[in-house]
PyMOL Python script that loads the backbone (N, CA, C, O; Angstrom):
from pymol import cmd

cmd.read_pdbstr("""\
ATOM      1  N   UNK A   1      -7.939  52.855  49.555  1.00  0.00           N
ATOM      2  CA  UNK A   1      -7.497  51.861  49.911  1.00  0.00           C
ATOM      3  C   UNK A   1      -6.187  52.209  50.899  1.00  0.00           C
ATOM      4  O   UNK A   1      -5.207  52.945  50.790  1.00  0.00           O
ATOM      5  N   UNK A   2      -6.630  51.400  51.798  1.00  0.00           N
ATOM      6  CA  UNK A   2      -5.516  50.862  53.320  1.00  0.00           C
ATOM      7  C   UNK A   2      -3.959  50.510  52.614  1.00  0.00           C
ATOM      8  O   UNK A   2      -3.683  50.031  51.514  1.00  0.00           O
ATOM      9  N   UNK A   3      -3.106  50.958  53.722  1.00  0.00           N
ATOM     10  CA  UNK A   3      -2.114  50.413  53.393  1.00  0.00           C
ATOM     11  C   UNK A   3      -1.639  49.142  54.028  1.00  0.00           C
ATOM     12  O   UNK A   3      -2.026  48.727  55.120  1.00  0.00           O
ATOM     13  N   UNK A   4      -0.691  48.512  53.177  1.00  0.00           N
ATOM     14  CA  UNK A   4      -0.863  47.096  53.468  1.00  0.00           C
ATOM     15  C   UNK A   4       0.920  46.695  53.499  1.00  0.00           C
ATOM     16  O   UNK A   4       1.618  46.976  52.525  1.00  0.00           O
ATOM     17  N   UNK A   5       1.538  45.977  54.812  1.00  0.00           N
ATOM     18  CA  UNK A   5       2.594  45.549  54.777  1.00  0.00           C
ATOM     19  C   UNK A   5       3.547  44.786  53.636  1.00  0.00           C
ATOM     20  O   UNK A   5       3.081  43.846  52.993  1.00  0.00           O
ATOM     21  N   UNK A   6       4.735  45.192  53.456  1.00  0.00           N
ATOM     22  CA  UNK A   6       5.283  43.984  52.563  1.00  0.00           C
ATOM     23  C   UNK A   6       6.653  43.752  53.172  1.00  0.00           C
ATOM     24  O   UNK A   6       7.110  44.553  53.987  1.00  0.00           O
ATOM     25  N   UNK A   7       7.357  42.598  52.766  1.00  0.00           N
ATOM     26  CA  UNK A   7       8.539  41.908  53.393  1.00  0.00           C
ATOM     27  C   UNK A   7       9.320  42.230  52.285  1.00  0.00           C
ATOM     28  O   UNK A   7       8.789  42.293  51.176  1.00  0.00           O
ATOM     29  N   UNK A   8      10.943  42.519  52.492  1.00  0.00           N
ATOM     30  CA  UNK A   8      11.770  42.475  51.317  1.00  0.00           C
ATOM     31  C   UNK A   8      12.481  41.354  51.589  1.00  0.00           C
ATOM     32  O   UNK A   8      13.566  41.437  52.164  1.00  0.00           O
ATOM     33  N   UNK A   9      12.104  40.507  51.316  1.00  0.00           N
ATOM     34  CA  UNK A   9      12.462  39.118  50.978  1.00  0.00           C
ATOM     35  C   UNK A   9      13.715  38.944  50.981  1.00  0.00           C
ATOM     36  O   UNK A   9      14.075  38.022  51.713  1.00  0.00           O
ATOM     37  N   UNK A  10      14.649  39.575  50.348  1.00  0.00           N
ATOM     38  CA  UNK A  10      16.437  39.706  49.970  1.00  0.00           C
ATOM     39  C   UNK A  10      17.007  39.864  50.863  1.00  0.00           C
ATOM     40  O   UNK A  10      18.144  39.408  50.987  1.00  0.00           O
ATOM     41  N   UNK A  11      16.108  40.906  52.232  1.00  0.00           N
ATOM     42  CA  UNK A  11      16.781  41.655  53.477  1.00  0.00           C
ATOM     43  C   UNK A  11      16.259  40.590  54.390  1.00  0.00           C
ATOM     44  O   UNK A  11      17.007  40.512  55.364  1.00  0.00           O
ATOM     45  N   UNK A  12      15.396  39.848  54.447  1.00  0.00           N
ATOM     46  CA  UNK A  12      14.761  38.968  55.585  1.00  0.00           C
ATOM     47  C   UNK A  12      16.163  37.528  55.631  1.00  0.00           C
ATOM     48  O   UNK A  12      16.915  36.944  54.851  1.00  0.00           O
ATOM     49  N   UNK A  13      15.737  37.550  57.390  1.00  0.00           N
ATOM     50  CA  UNK A  13      17.168  36.412  57.529  1.00  0.00           C
ATOM     51  C   UNK A  13      16.186  35.414  58.258  1.00  0.00           C
ATOM     52  O   UNK A  13      16.672  34.602  59.045  1.00  0.00           O
ATOM     53  N   UNK A  14      14.703  35.441  58.010  1.00  0.00           N
ATOM     54  CA  UNK A  14      14.093  34.361  58.716  1.00  0.00           C
ATOM     55  C   UNK A  14      14.269  33.971  60.272  1.00  0.00           C
ATOM     56  O   UNK A  14      14.562  32.882  60.764  1.00  0.00           O
ATOM     57  N   UNK A  15      14.060  34.925  60.746  1.00  0.00           N
ATOM     58  CA  UNK A  15      14.071  35.012  62.236  1.00  0.00           C
ATOM     59  C   UNK A  15      12.795  34.573  62.658  1.00  0.00           C
ATOM     60  O   UNK A  15      12.635  33.901  63.676  1.00  0.00           O
ATOM     61  N   UNK A  16      11.937  34.910  61.955  1.00  0.00           N
ATOM     62  CA  UNK A  16      10.563  34.430  62.704  1.00  0.00           C
ATOM     63  C   UNK A  16       9.958  35.289  63.554  1.00  0.00           C
ATOM     64  O   UNK A  16       8.987  34.845  64.167  1.00  0.00           O
ATOM     65  N   UNK A  17      10.265  36.328  63.732  1.00  0.00           N
ATOM     66  CA  UNK A  17       9.815  37.333  64.878  1.00  0.00           C
ATOM     67  C   UNK A  17       8.422  37.952  64.105  1.00  0.00           C
ATOM     68  O   UNK A  17       7.444  37.902  64.850  1.00  0.00           O
ATOM     69  N   UNK A  18       8.214  38.380  63.098  1.00  0.00           N
ATOM     70  CA  UNK A  18       7.020  38.668  62.587  1.00  0.00           C
ATOM     71  C   UNK A  18       6.044  37.552  62.433  1.00  0.00           C
ATOM     72  O   UNK A  18       4.850  37.813  62.281  1.00  0.00           O
ATOM     73  N   UNK A  19       6.424  36.478  62.459  1.00  0.00           N
ATOM     74  CA  UNK A  19       5.045  35.309  62.490  1.00  0.00           C
ATOM     75  C   UNK A  19       4.699  34.937  63.734  1.00  0.00           C
ATOM     76  O   UNK A  19       3.573  34.491  63.953  1.00  0.00           O
ATOM     77  N   UNK A  20       5.629  35.074  64.712  1.00  0.00           N
ATOM     78  CA  UNK A  20       5.447  35.059  66.039  1.00  0.00           C
ATOM     79  C   UNK A  20       4.851  35.951  66.816  1.00  0.00           C
ATOM     80  O   UNK A  20       4.321  35.658  67.887  1.00  0.00           O
ATOM     81  N   UNK A  21       4.910  37.394  66.205  1.00  0.00           N
ATOM     82  CA  UNK A  21       3.856  38.407  66.788  1.00  0.00           C
ATOM     83  C   UNK A  21       2.464  38.606  65.763  1.00  0.00           C
ATOM     84  O   UNK A  21       1.417  38.995  66.281  1.00  0.00           O
ATOM     85  N   UNK A  22       2.517  38.361  64.516  1.00  0.00           N
ATOM     86  CA  UNK A  22       1.460  38.335  63.875  1.00  0.00           C
ATOM     87  C   UNK A  22       1.236  37.360  63.094  1.00  0.00           C
ATOM     88  O   UNK A  22       1.439  37.450  61.883  1.00  0.00           O
ATOM     89  N   UNK A  23       0.730  36.154  63.742  1.00  0.00           N
ATOM     90  CA  UNK A  23       0.922  35.009  62.588  1.00  0.00           C
ATOM     91  C   UNK A  23      -0.775  35.077  61.685  1.00  0.00           C
ATOM     92  O   UNK A  23      -1.295  34.229  60.960  1.00  0.00           O
ATOM     93  N   UNK A  24      -1.154  36.115  62.013  1.00  0.00           N
ATOM     94  CA  UNK A  24      -2.708  36.594  61.000  1.00  0.00           C
ATOM     95  C   UNK A  24      -2.245  36.970  59.622  1.00  0.00           C
ATOM     96  O   UNK A  24      -2.899  36.929  58.580  1.00  0.00           O
ATOM     97  N   UNK A  25      -0.777  37.410  59.836  1.00  0.00           N
ATOM     98  CA  UNK A  25      -0.811  38.242  58.399  1.00  0.00           C
ATOM     99  C   UNK A  25       0.593  37.858  57.925  1.00  0.00           C
ATOM    100  O   UNK A  25       0.887  37.959  56.734  1.00  0.00           O
ATOM    101  N   UNK A  26       1.253  37.525  58.618  1.00  0.00           N
ATOM    102  CA  UNK A  26       2.892  36.976  58.193  1.00  0.00           C
ATOM    103  C   UNK A  26       2.824  35.150  58.449  1.00  0.00           C
ATOM    104  O   UNK A  26       2.101  34.461  59.169  1.00  0.00           O
ATOM    105  N   UNK A  27       4.129  34.751  57.324  1.00  0.00           N
ATOM    106  CA  UNK A  27       4.394  33.068  57.390  1.00  0.00           C
ATOM    107  C   UNK A  27       5.339  33.112  56.937  1.00  0.00           C
ATOM    108  O   UNK A  27       5.788  34.108  56.370  1.00  0.00           O
ATOM    109  N   UNK A  28       5.896  32.050  57.059  1.00  0.00           N
ATOM    110  CA  UNK A  28       7.350  31.415  56.392  1.00  0.00           C
ATOM    111  C   UNK A  28       6.858  30.825  54.708  1.00  0.00           C
ATOM    112  O   UNK A  28       6.119  29.914  54.334  1.00  0.00           O
ATOM    113  N   UNK A  29       7.531  31.666  54.122  1.00  0.00           N
ATOM    114  CA  UNK A  29       7.330  30.571  52.588  1.00  0.00           C
ATOM    115  C   UNK A  29       7.803  29.429  52.398  1.00  0.00           C
ATOM    116  O   UNK A  29       8.526  28.950  53.271  1.00  0.00           O
ATOM    117  N   UNK A  30       7.585  28.868  51.489  1.00  0.00           N
ATOM    118  CA  UNK A  30       8.915  27.534  51.442  1.00  0.00           C
ATOM    119  C   UNK A  30      10.154  27.734  51.321  1.00  0.00           C
ATOM    120  O   UNK A  30      10.980  26.821  51.320  1.00  0.00           O
ATOM    121  N   UNK A  31      10.475  29.157  51.185  1.00  0.00           N
ATOM    122  CA  UNK A  31      11.785  29.421  50.867  1.00  0.00           C
ATOM    123  C   UNK A  31      12.569  29.776  52.773  1.00  0.00           C
ATOM    124  O   UNK A  31      13.713  29.965  53.184  1.00  0.00           O
ATOM    125  N   UNK A  32      11.159  29.708  53.453  1.00  0.00           N
ATOM    126  CA  UNK A  32      12.176  29.972  54.687  1.00  0.00           C
ATOM    127  C   UNK A  32      11.893  31.349  55.350  1.00  0.00           C
ATOM    128  O   UNK A  32      11.729  31.664  56.529  1.00  0.00           O
ATOM    129  N   UNK A  33      11.890  32.200  53.972  1.00  0.00           N
ATOM    130  CA  UNK A  33      11.354  33.635  54.272  1.00  0.00           C
ATOM    131  C   UNK A  33      10.186  34.406  54.289  1.00  0.00           C
ATOM    132  O   UNK A  33       9.309  34.180  53.455  1.00  0.00           O
ATOM    133  N   UNK A  34      10.004  35.656  55.479  1.00  0.00           N
ATOM    134  CA  UNK A  34       8.793  35.835  55.724  1.00  0.00           C
ATOM    135  C   UNK A  34       8.218  36.439  54.554  1.00  0.00           C
ATOM    136  O   UNK A  34       8.894  36.895  53.632  1.00  0.00           O
ATOM    137  N   UNK A  35       6.815  36.437  54.606  1.00  0.00           N
ATOM    138  CA  UNK A  35       6.054  36.939  53.624  1.00  0.00           C
ATOM    139  C   UNK A  35       4.285  37.353  54.163  1.00  0.00           C
ATOM    140  O   UNK A  35       3.647  36.762  55.034  1.00  0.00           O
ATOM    141  N   UNK A  36       3.837  38.503  53.345  1.00  0.00           N
ATOM    142  CA  UNK A  36       2.470  38.586  53.895  1.00  0.00           C
ATOM    143  C   UNK A  36       1.516  37.660  53.331  1.00  0.00           C
ATOM    144  O   UNK A  36       1.931  37.136  52.297  1.00  0.00           O
ATOM    145  N   UNK A  37       0.494  37.341  53.655  1.00  0.00           N
ATOM    146  CA  UNK A  37      -0.404  36.397  53.288  1.00  0.00           C
ATOM    147  C   UNK A  37      -1.604  37.022  53.415  1.00  0.00           C
ATOM    148  O   UNK A  37      -2.378  36.813  52.481  1.00  0.00           O
ATOM    149  N   UNK A  38      -2.127  37.972  54.596  1.00  0.00           N
ATOM    150  CA  UNK A  38      -3.334  38.454  54.590  1.00  0.00           C
ATOM    151  C   UNK A  38      -3.072  39.513  55.084  1.00  0.00           C
ATOM    152  O   UNK A  38      -2.831  39.424  56.288  1.00  0.00           O
ATOM    153  N   UNK A  39      -2.979  41.032  54.447  1.00  0.00           N
ATOM    154  CA  UNK A  39      -2.568  41.877  55.071  1.00  0.00           C
ATOM    155  C   UNK A  39      -3.711  42.645  55.844  1.00  0.00           C
ATOM    156  O   UNK A  39      -3.446  43.645  56.511  1.00  0.00           O
ATOM    157  N   UNK A  40      -4.983  42.145  55.732  1.00  0.00           N
ATOM    158  CA  UNK A  40      -5.804  42.519  56.510  1.00  0.00           C
ATOM    159  C   UNK A  40      -6.099  41.761  57.819  1.00  0.00           C
ATOM    160  O   UNK A  40      -7.062  42.035  58.536  1.00  0.00           O
ATOM    161  N   UNK A  41      -5.324  40.919  58.046  1.00  0.00           N
ATOM    162  CA  UNK A  41      -5.685  40.018  58.870  1.00  0.00           C
ATOM    163  C   UNK A  41      -5.427  40.362  60.308  1.00  0.00           C
ATOM    164  O   UNK A  41      -5.869  39.615  61.182  1.00  0.00           O
ATOM    165  N   UNK A  42      -4.755  41.417  60.610  1.00  0.00           N
ATOM    166  CA  UNK A  42      -4.822  42.160  62.196  1.00  0.00           C
ATOM    167  C   UNK A  42      -4.952  43.798  62.091  1.00  0.00           C
ATOM    168  O   UNK A  42      -5.102  44.339  60.996  1.00  0.00           O
ATOM    169  N   UNK A  43      -4.880  44.556  63.344  1.00  0.00           N
ATOM    170  CA  UNK A  43      -4.872  45.662  63.650  1.00  0.00           C
ATOM    171  C   UNK A  43      -3.818  46.773  62.825  1.00  0.00           C
ATOM    172  O   UNK A  43      -3.621  45.807  62.088  1.00  0.00           O
ATOM    173  N   UNK A  44      -3.264  47.482  62.453  1.00  0.00           N
ATOM    174  CA  UNK A  44      -2.263  48.355  61.792  1.00  0.00           C
ATOM    175  C   UNK A  44      -1.139  48.322  63.256  1.00  0.00           C
ATOM    176  O   UNK A  44       0.083  48.192  63.321  1.00  0.00           O
ATOM    177  N   UNK A  45      -2.124  48.491  64.249  1.00  0.00           N
ATOM    178  CA  UNK A  45      -1.380  48.452  65.509  1.00  0.00           C
ATOM    179  C   UNK A  45      -0.254  47.298  65.698  1.00  0.00           C
ATOM    180  O   UNK A  45       0.958  47.504  65.633  1.00  0.00           O
ATOM    181  N   UNK A  46      -0.834  46.128  65.929  1.00  0.00           N
ATOM    182  CA  UNK A  46       0.026  44.991  65.923  1.00  0.00           C
ATOM    183  C   UNK A  46       0.695  44.825  64.807  1.00  0.00           C
ATOM    184  O   UNK A  46       1.810  44.386  65.088  1.00  0.00           O
ATOM    185  N   UNK A  47       0.534  44.982  63.506  1.00  0.00           N
ATOM    186  CA  UNK A  47       1.314  44.874  62.233  1.00  0.00           C
ATOM    187  C   UNK A  47       2.749  45.928  62.687  1.00  0.00           C
ATOM    188  O   UNK A  47       3.896  45.504  62.542  1.00  0.00           O
ATOM    189  N   UNK A  48       2.472  47.233  63.203  1.00  0.00           N
ATOM    190  CA  UNK A  48       3.460  48.195  62.941  1.00  0.00           C
ATOM    191  C   UNK A  48       4.582  47.543  64.374  1.00  0.00           C
ATOM    192  O   UNK A  48       5.733  47.951  64.528  1.00  0.00           O
ATOM    193  N   UNK A  49       4.091  46.768  65.042  1.00  0.00           N
ATOM    194  CA  UNK A  49       4.594  46.370  66.370  1.00  0.00           C
ATOM    195  C   UNK A  49       5.940  45.160  65.889  1.00  0.00           C
ATOM    196  O   UNK A  49       7.064  45.035  66.377  1.00  0.00           O
ATOM    197  N   UNK A  50       5.193  44.301  64.617  1.00  0.00           N
ATOM    198  CA  UNK A  50       6.488  43.541  64.179  1.00  0.00           C
ATOM    199  C   UNK A  50       7.042  44.571  62.916  1.00  0.00           C
ATOM    200  O   UNK A  50       7.740  44.030  62.058  1.00  0.00           O
ATOM    201  N   UNK A  51       6.833  45.619  62.819  1.00  0.00           N
ATOM    202  CA  UNK A  51       7.781  46.291  61.507  1.00  0.00           C
ATOM    203  C   UNK A  51       8.542  46.869  62.800  1.00  0.00           C
ATOM    204  O   UNK A  51       9.758  46.676  62.768  1.00  0.00           O
ATOM    205  N   UNK A  52       8.181  47.367  63.637  1.00  0.00           N
ATOM    206  CA  UNK A  52       9.538  48.190  64.684  1.00  0.00           C
ATOM    207  C   UNK A  52       9.958  47.372  65.175  1.00  0.00           C
ATOM    208  O   UNK A  52      10.918  47.779  65.830  1.00  0.00           O
ATOM    209  N   UNK A  53       9.784  46.047  65.313  1.00  0.00           N
ATOM    210  CA  UNK A  53      10.815  44.604  65.993  1.00  0.00           C
ATOM    211  C   UNK A  53      11.538  44.621  65.358  1.00  0.00           C
ATOM    212  O   UNK A  53      12.648  44.962  65.768  1.00  0.00           O
ATOM    213  N   UNK A  54      11.338  44.235  63.857  1.00  0.00           N
ATOM    214  CA  UNK A  54      12.123  43.604  62.855  1.00  0.00           C
ATOM    215  C   UNK A  54      13.525  43.933  63.236  1.00  0.00           C
ATOM    216  O   UNK A  54      13.841  45.079  63.556  1.00  0.00           O
ATOM    217  N   UNK A  55      14.628  42.638  63.195  1.00  0.00           N
ATOM    218  CA  UNK A  55      15.650  43.123  63.614  1.00  0.00           C
ATOM    219  C   UNK A  55      16.556  43.818  62.427  1.00  0.00           C
ATOM    220  O   UNK A  55      17.529  44.550  62.610  1.00  0.00           O
ATOM    221  N   UNK A  56      15.894  43.331  60.935  1.00  0.00           N
ATOM    222  CA  UNK A  56      16.868  43.691  60.101  1.00  0.00           C
ATOM    223  C   UNK A  56      15.679  44.878  59.081  1.00  0.00           C
ATOM    224  O   UNK A  56      15.809  44.771  57.861  1.00  0.00           O
ATOM    225  N   UNK A  57      15.001  45.541  59.403  1.00  0.00           N
ATOM    226  CA  UNK A  57      13.977  46.180  59.181  1.00  0.00           C
ATOM    227  C   UNK A  57      13.535  45.778  57.427  1.00  0.00           C
ATOM    228  O   UNK A  57      13.180  46.626  56.609  1.00  0.00           O
ATOM    229  N   UNK A  58      13.638  44.650  57.217  1.00  0.00           N
ATOM    230  CA  UNK A  58      12.786  44.399  56.200  1.00  0.00           C
ATOM    231  C   UNK A  58      11.145  44.524  55.959  1.00  0.00           C
ATOM    232  O   UNK A  58      10.795  44.277  54.805  1.00  0.00           O
ATOM    233  N   UNK A  59      10.412  44.770  56.617  1.00  0.00           N
ATOM    234  CA  UNK A  59       8.539  45.292  56.753  1.00  0.00           C
ATOM    235  C   UNK A  59       8.926  46.753  56.934  1.00  0.00           C
ATOM    236  O   UNK A  59       9.446  47.475  57.786  1.00  0.00           O
ATOM    237  N   UNK A  60       8.130  46.871  55.029  1.00  0.00           N
ATOM    238  CA  UNK A  60       7.468  48.401  55.703  1.00  0.00           C
ATOM    239  C   UNK A  60       5.884  48.300  54.925  1.00  0.00           C
ATOM    240  O   UNK A  60       5.295  47.315  54.480  1.00  0.00           O
ATOM    241  N   UNK A  61       5.533  49.584  54.966  1.00  0.00           N
ATOM    242  CA  UNK A  61       4.143  49.975  54.605  1.00  0.00           C
ATOM    243  C   UNK A  61       4.161  50.292  53.026  1.00  0.00           C
ATOM    244  O   UNK A  61       4.974  50.998  52.429  1.00  0.00           O
ATOM    245  N   UNK A  62       3.002  49.555  52.474  1.00  0.00           N
ATOM    246  CA  UNK A  62       2.825  50.086  50.844  1.00  0.00           C
ATOM    247  C   UNK A  62       1.493  50.267  50.831  1.00  0.00           C
ATOM    248  O   UNK A  62       0.553  49.559  51.191  1.00  0.00           O
ATOM    249  N   UNK A  63       1.618  51.902  50.105  1.00  0.00           N
ATOM    250  CA  UNK A  63       0.218  52.727  50.323  1.00  0.00           C
ATOM    251  C   UNK A  63      -0.136  52.028  48.660  1.00  0.00           C
ATOM    252  O   UNK A  63      -1.204  52.274  48.101  1.00  0.00           O
TER     253      UNK A  63
END
""", "prot")
cmd.dss("prot")
cmd.show_as("cartoon", "prot")
cmd.util.cbc("prot")
cmd.orient("prot")
């Protein structure tokens, strides 16, 4: 099984950066917090870019 990105919503500050970078994978939920809705919607390299650029490091890979 491939690894999937997860968002720690308690740490999320709703900056929307992950959604801007990878809208195929991330979106803001009804509380305005980032969530993964399609973990296979983009290549791992693109998702990794969102992980690397998150200002509060609230996105990580889960195996």
